[in-house]
Backbone as JSON, one array per atom type, in Angstrom:
{
  "sequence": "HGGESPEYCRELRQIWPSVELIKAFGVDRNFDFSVCASYEGLCRYFLFDTKSPDHGGSGRRFSWEKLHEYQGRTPFLLSGGIGPSQIGELQQFRHPQWAGIDLNSRFESRPGVKEVEKLRPFLQALLAPTTDIQHPKTNIQP",
  "N": [[-2.31, 8.02, -10.79], [-3.78, 5.52, -10.48], [-5.42, 5.39, -12.78], [-4.42, 3.89, -14.86], [-4.46, 1.66, -17.59], [-4.44, -1.95, -18.16], [-3.18, -2.39, -20.6], [-1.6, -0.1, -20.91], [0.19, -0.44, -18.78], [1.41, -2.79, -19.66], [2.7, -1.84, -21.98], [4.53, -0.04, -20.78], [6.11, -1.91, -19.4], [7.27, -3.2, -21.58], [8.79, -1.16, -22.71], [10.47, -0.34, -20.58], [11.74, -2.79, -19.16], [13.08, -3.37, -16.76], [12.03, -1.75, -14.83], [10.09, -1.58, -11.93], [6.73, -1.72, -11.57], [4.12, -0.09, -9.75], [0.84, -0.46, -9.19], [-1.91, 1.49, -8.46], [-4.99, 1.22, -6.71], [-8.16, 2.5, -6.03], [-9.93, 1.94, -3.17], [-13.07, 1.15, -1.88], [-16.05, 0.3, 0.0], [-17.43, -1.05, -1.97], [-15.61, -2.0, -3.77], [-14.35, -4.17, -6.27], [-12.25, -6.74, -6.27], [-11.62, -8.35, -8.4], [-10.91, -6.86, -10.6], [-8.23, -6.51, -10.41], [-7.0, -8.72, -11.48], [-6.35, -8.55, -14.24], [-4.02, -7.16, -14.2], [-2.13, -8.73, -13.09], [1.13, -10.03, -13.09], [2.07, -7.9, -14.55], [2.67, -5.82, -12.86], [4.77, -5.06, -10.11], [3.91, -4.56, -7.52], [0.71, -4.0, -6.02], [-1.1, -1.16, -4.95], [-3.21, -0.44, -2.46], [-5.44, 1.96, -1.83], [-7.47, 4.5, -0.26], [-10.46, 5.11, -1.91], [-10.99, 8.06, -3.71], [-12.06, 11.25, -5.07], [-9.82, 12.61, -5.97], [-8.0, 10.67, -6.53], [-6.31, 9.45, -4.5], [-4.25, 10.61, -1.72], [-6.03, 11.62, 0.12], [-5.93, 11.33, 2.84], [-7.63, 9.78, 4.24], [-8.97, 6.71, 5.59], [-9.76, 3.39, 4.46], [-11.81, 0.52, 5.15], [-9.84, -1.95, 6.36], [-10.57, -4.55, 6.57], [-11.83, -5.18, 4.24], [-9.78, -6.0, 2.58], [-9.43, -8.7, 2.93], [-10.85, -9.91, 1.01], [-9.22, -9.89, -1.17], [-7.6, -12.06, -3.28], [-5.46, -12.35, -4.93], [-2.21, -12.91, -6.57], [-0.27, -10.97, -6.63], [1.82, -9.06, -4.56], [0.84, -6.56, -2.12], [0.76, -3.06, -1.21], [-0.26, -1.22, 1.57], [-2.26, 1.61, 1.92], [-3.48, 4.94, 2.64], [-4.34, 7.22, 4.77], [-2.67, 6.44, 6.89], [-1.17, 6.63, 10.01], [0.6, 7.45, 13.11], [-1.31, 6.62, 15.02], [-2.29, 4.23, 14.1], [-0.61, 2.11, 14.66], [-1.04, -0.13, 16.38], [-3.17, -1.42, 15.05], [-1.93, -2.02, 12.61], [-0.02, -3.81, 13.51], [-1.61, -5.94, 14.13], [-2.77, -6.61, 11.74], [-3.3, -8.96, 9.15], [-2.41, -10.61, 6.21], [-1.61, -12.72, 3.51], [-0.41, -11.59, 1.22], [0.4, -9.07, 1.88], [2.76, -6.55, 1.66], [3.85, -4.17, 2.56], [3.7, -0.68, 3.63], [2.37, 2.48, 2.62], [3.38, 5.52, 3.48], [2.11, 8.71, 4.47], [1.2, 12.2, 4.33], [1.21, 12.73, 7.05], [3.7, 12.3, 7.92], [5.33, 14.17, 6.82], [7.21, 17.19, 6.25], [6.62, 19.06, 4.42], [4.66, 18.94, 1.4], [5.48, 15.9, -0.09], [7.97, 15.64, 1.14], [9.46, 13.7, 3.37], [9.87, 13.43, 6.92], [12.49, 12.34, 8.79], [12.64, 12.37, 11.56], [10.01, 12.03, 12.3], [9.35, 9.64, 11.08], [11.13, 7.67, 12.12], [10.49, 6.99, 14.97], [7.93, 5.94, 14.54], [8.37, 3.74, 12.78], [10.1, 2.23, 14.4], [8.41, 1.57, 16.53], [6.43, 0.19, 15.12], [7.82, -2.01, 14.06], [8.83, -3.22, 16.27], [9.71, -6.0, 18.3], [7.1, -8.17, 19.03], [4.65, -10.4, 20.39], [3.34, -12.87, 18.24], [3.25, -11.37, 15.76], [2.91, -10.3, 12.42], [5.05, -9.05, 10.34], [5.13, -6.9, 7.49], [6.15, -8.2, 4.26], [9.06, -7.19, 3.93], [12.18, -5.37, 3.76], [12.69, -3.35, 5.46], [14.3, -1.65, 8.03], [14.28, -0.46, 11.39]],
  "CA": [[-2.47, 7.3, -9.53], [-4.91, 4.63, -10.51], [-6.18, 5.34, -14.02], [-3.68, 3.19, -15.91], [-5.05, 0.42, -18.09], [-3.47, -3.04, -18.28], [-2.41, -2.2, -21.84], [-0.6, 0.93, -20.63], [1.21, -1.08, -17.94], [2.13, -3.73, -20.53], [3.59, -1.02, -22.8], [5.62, 0.42, -19.92], [6.99, -3.06, -19.14], [8.03, -3.47, -22.8], [9.75, -0.07, -22.9], [11.42, -0.39, -19.47], [11.5, -4.08, -18.49], [13.68, -3.44, -15.42], [11.29, -0.89, -13.91], [9.04, -2.28, -11.19], [5.53, -0.89, -11.52], [3.16, -0.19, -8.65], [-0.48, -0.05, -9.68], [-2.8, 1.92, -7.38], [-6.43, 1.0, -6.83], [-8.97, 3.17, -5.03], [-10.78, 0.94, -2.54], [-14.18, 1.5, -0.99], [-16.76, -0.93, 0.39], [-17.96, -1.72, -3.16], [-14.52, -2.35, -4.68], [-14.32, -5.55, -6.74], [-10.84, -7.09, -6.46], [-11.4, -9.08, -9.65], [-10.29, -5.95, -11.57], [-6.77, -6.63, -10.27], [-6.51, -9.89, -12.21], [-5.77, -8.21, -15.55], [-2.72, -6.52, -13.96], [-1.21, -9.76, -12.56], [2.28, -10.25, -13.95], [2.51, -6.64, -15.14], [3.06, -4.9, -11.8], [5.48, -5.69, -8.98], [3.03, -4.4, -6.37], [-0.51, -3.21, -6.07], [-1.24, -0.25, -3.83], [-4.63, -0.28, -2.15], [-5.63, 3.26, -1.18], [-8.86, 4.9, -0.12], [-11.03, 5.72, -3.11], [-11.33, 9.48, -3.56], [-12.13, 11.93, -6.37], [-8.49, 13.06, -6.36], [-7.16, 9.48, -6.75], [-5.28, 9.34, -3.46], [-3.89, 11.82, -1.01], [-7.16, 12.15, 0.89], [-5.67, 11.2, 4.27], [-8.71, 8.98, 4.83], [-8.77, 5.27, 5.56], [-10.86, 2.49, 4.12], [-11.83, -0.62, 6.07], [-8.85, -2.95, 5.97], [-11.26, -5.84, 6.5], [-12.14, -5.39, 2.82], [-8.64, -6.64, 1.93], [-9.52, -10.16, 3.03], [-11.45, -10.36, -0.25], [-8.18, -9.97, -2.2], [-7.04, -13.41, -3.39], [-4.48, -12.34, -6.01], [-0.83, -13.33, -6.34], [0.61, -9.8, -6.56], [1.89, -8.45, -3.23], [0.28, -5.21, -2.09], [1.09, -2.04, -0.22], [-1.44, -0.65, 2.22], [-2.18, 3.06, 1.92], [-4.72, 5.62, 2.99], [-4.53, 7.77, 6.1], [-1.91, 5.72, 7.92], [-0.39, 7.49, 10.9], [1.02, 6.82, 14.37], [-2.41, 6.02, 15.79], [-2.64, 2.93, 13.53], [0.43, 1.11, 14.91], [-1.65, -1.35, 16.92], [-3.94, -2.09, 13.99], [-0.98, -2.58, 11.66], [0.61, -4.98, 14.13], [-2.59, -7.03, 14.15], [-3.24, -6.88, 10.38], [-2.78, -10.18, 8.54], [-2.77, -11.0, 4.84], [-0.42, -13.35, 2.94], [0.22, -10.78, 0.16], [0.75, -7.74, 2.39], [4.19, -6.35, 1.48], [4.34, -2.94, 3.17], [2.77, 0.44, 3.76], [2.68, 3.75, 1.97], [3.16, 6.55, 4.48], [1.56, 9.9, 3.84], [1.51, 13.55, 4.78], [1.4, 12.79, 8.51], [5.13, 12.15, 8.16], [6.0, 15.12, 5.94], [7.36, 18.58, 6.67], [5.89, 19.74, 3.35], [4.24, 17.9, 0.45], [6.5, 15.1, -0.74], [9.22, 15.61, 1.89], [9.28, 12.95, 4.62], [10.73, 13.8, 8.04], [13.06, 11.18, 9.47], [12.3, 12.47, 12.98], [8.66, 11.51, 12.47], [9.32, 8.26, 10.61], [11.91, 6.74, 12.95], [9.74, 6.38, 16.09], [6.81, 5.15, 14.01], [8.88, 2.46, 12.28], [10.61, 1.46, 15.53], [7.26, 1.02, 17.25], [5.75, -0.77, 14.25], [8.64, -3.2, 13.85], [9.3, -3.73, 17.56], [9.3, -7.4, 18.53], [5.93, -8.45, 19.86], [4.23, -11.78, 20.18], [2.36, -13.13, 17.17], [3.11, -10.26, 14.8], [3.3, -10.59, 11.04], [5.54, -7.85, 9.68], [5.02, -7.0, 6.04], [7.29, -8.8, 3.56], [9.88, -6.04, 3.59], [13.52, -5.34, 4.34], [12.82, -2.1, 6.21], [14.82, -1.76, 9.39], [14.06, 0.8, 12.11]],
  "C": [[-3.76, 6.51, -9.59], [-5.65, 4.51, -11.82], [-5.52, 4.56, -15.15], [-4.36, 1.89, -16.3], [-4.0, -0.7, -18.08], [-2.59, -2.88, -19.52], [-1.29, -1.18, -21.62], [0.54, 0.33, -19.78], [2.05, -2.06, -18.76], [3.12, -2.97, -21.41], [4.78, -0.51, -21.99], [6.61, -0.71, -19.65], [7.84, -3.38, -20.37], [9.11, -2.41, -23.01], [10.85, -0.13, -21.85], [11.23, -1.68, -18.67], [12.07, -4.16, -17.08], [12.95, -2.59, -14.38], [10.18, -1.7, -13.25], [7.85, -1.34, -11.02], [4.71, -1.16, -10.27], [1.85, 0.37, -9.16], [-1.38, 0.27, -8.5], [-4.25, 1.64, -7.73], [-7.12, 1.76, -5.7], [-10.0, 2.2, -4.47], [-11.86, 1.6, -1.69], [-14.94, 0.21, -0.7], [-17.31, -1.7, -0.8], [-16.87, -2.19, -4.13], [-14.54, -3.84, -4.99], [-12.88, -5.91, -7.09], [-10.58, -7.88, -7.73], [-10.78, -8.18, -10.72], [-8.77, -6.03, -11.52], [-6.2, -7.73, -11.15], [-5.84, -9.54, -13.53], [-4.42, -7.5, -15.42], [-1.69, -7.51, -13.4], [-0.09, -9.99, -13.58], [2.81, -8.99, -14.61], [3.1, -5.69, -14.11], [3.74, -5.67, -10.68], [4.62, -5.68, -7.73], [1.73, -3.75, -6.79], [-0.49, -2.31, -4.84], [-2.73, -0.03, -3.62], [-4.8, 0.95, -1.27], [-7.12, 3.53, -1.06], [-9.34, 5.55, -1.41], [-11.41, 7.16, -2.81], [-11.37, 10.13, -4.94], [-10.77, 12.37, -6.89], [-7.51, 11.91, -6.57], [-6.01, 9.42, -5.76], [-5.03, 10.67, -2.79], [-4.99, 12.41, -0.16], [-6.89, 12.14, 2.39], [-6.73, 10.39, 4.99], [-8.39, 7.49, 4.69], [-9.99, 4.56, 5.02], [-10.79, 1.32, 5.1], [-10.86, -1.69, 5.57], [-9.45, -4.35, 5.94], [-11.59, -6.2, 5.05], [-11.02, -6.16, 2.12], [-8.65, -8.16, 2.03], [-10.21, -10.75, 1.79], [-10.4, -10.52, -1.35], [-7.52, -11.34, -2.16], [-5.96, -13.5, -4.46], [-3.1, -12.79, -5.58], [0.12, -12.15, -6.17], [0.62, -9.23, -5.15], [1.33, -7.02, -3.27], [0.84, -4.35, -0.97], [-0.22, -1.46, 0.3], [-1.26, 0.85, 2.31], [-3.5, 3.64, 2.41], [-4.82, 6.03, 4.44], [-3.78, 7.07, 7.21], [-1.04, 6.7, 8.7], [-0.04, 6.75, 12.18], [-0.1, 6.13, 15.14], [-2.82, 4.65, 15.25], [-1.62, 1.84, 13.84], [-0.17, -0.2, 15.41], [-2.42, -2.13, 15.87], [-3.02, -2.72, 12.96], [-0.32, -3.83, 12.23], [-0.33, -6.18, 14.15], [-3.05, -7.45, 12.75], [-2.55, -8.12, 9.82], [-3.31, -10.33, 7.12], [-1.52, -11.58, 4.2], [0.27, -12.52, 1.86], [0.59, -9.37, 0.62], [2.26, -7.58, 2.37], [4.72, -5.08, 2.15], [3.26, -1.88, 3.24], [3.29, 1.65, 3.02], [2.35, 4.84, 3.0], [2.91, 7.89, 3.82], [2.01, 11.19, 4.49], [1.68, 13.68, 6.29], [2.88, 12.68, 8.88], [5.96, 13.12, 7.31], [6.1, 16.51, 6.57], [6.68, 19.51, 5.66], [5.57, 18.68, 2.31], [5.43, 17.21, -0.24], [7.81, 14.96, 0.01], [8.99, 14.94, 3.25], [10.29, 13.43, 5.67], [11.19, 12.56, 8.78], [12.68, 11.18, 10.94], [10.89, 11.98, 13.27], [8.58, 10.03, 12.09], [9.98, 7.28, 11.58], [11.11, 6.16, 14.12], [8.55, 5.54, 15.63], [7.3, 3.78, 13.58], [9.44, 1.6, 13.41], [9.47, 0.81, 16.3], [6.56, -0.06, 16.42], [6.51, -2.09, 14.16], [9.19, -3.79, 15.14], [8.83, -5.17, 17.74], [8.09, -7.46, 19.47], [5.56, -9.9, 19.63], [3.22, -11.84, 19.05], [2.15, -11.96, 16.23], [3.59, -10.72, 13.44], [3.74, -9.27, 10.43], [5.31, -8.01, 8.18], [6.26, -7.65, 5.45], [8.18, -7.66, 3.08], [11.24, -6.16, 4.25], [13.74, -4.07, 5.15], [13.32, -2.4, 7.61], [14.6, -0.43, 10.09], [15.35, 1.58, 12.24]]
}
């Protein structure tokens, strides 16, 4: 979850060309988005998560304002401590490469098992028609 080199991603693409790779990056206030450039064309999506010693799964958020520094071509998924209390912020978030969100343990009954009963109201509220909203580039329907 984040330690893969561009060479490793290139090898995976050669072995399994039809597999779409998602490359995770741990983001903090000092993150330099220029490191993403060497992964352009190798990964279908980038996943921007909160930097943590365990490489994800911290349940903590980073400042989404930092993402305005990202100028790459690869669409990204937003991750890191996203839960029902962030619906308003997600509805206001804007970035041309934002493609979706990675939902975490706040929507799970146990590690790795998402609960539809928790996801459905969140997605319905998130995707509800509002004025001036930019939904992620996704085909998700509530």
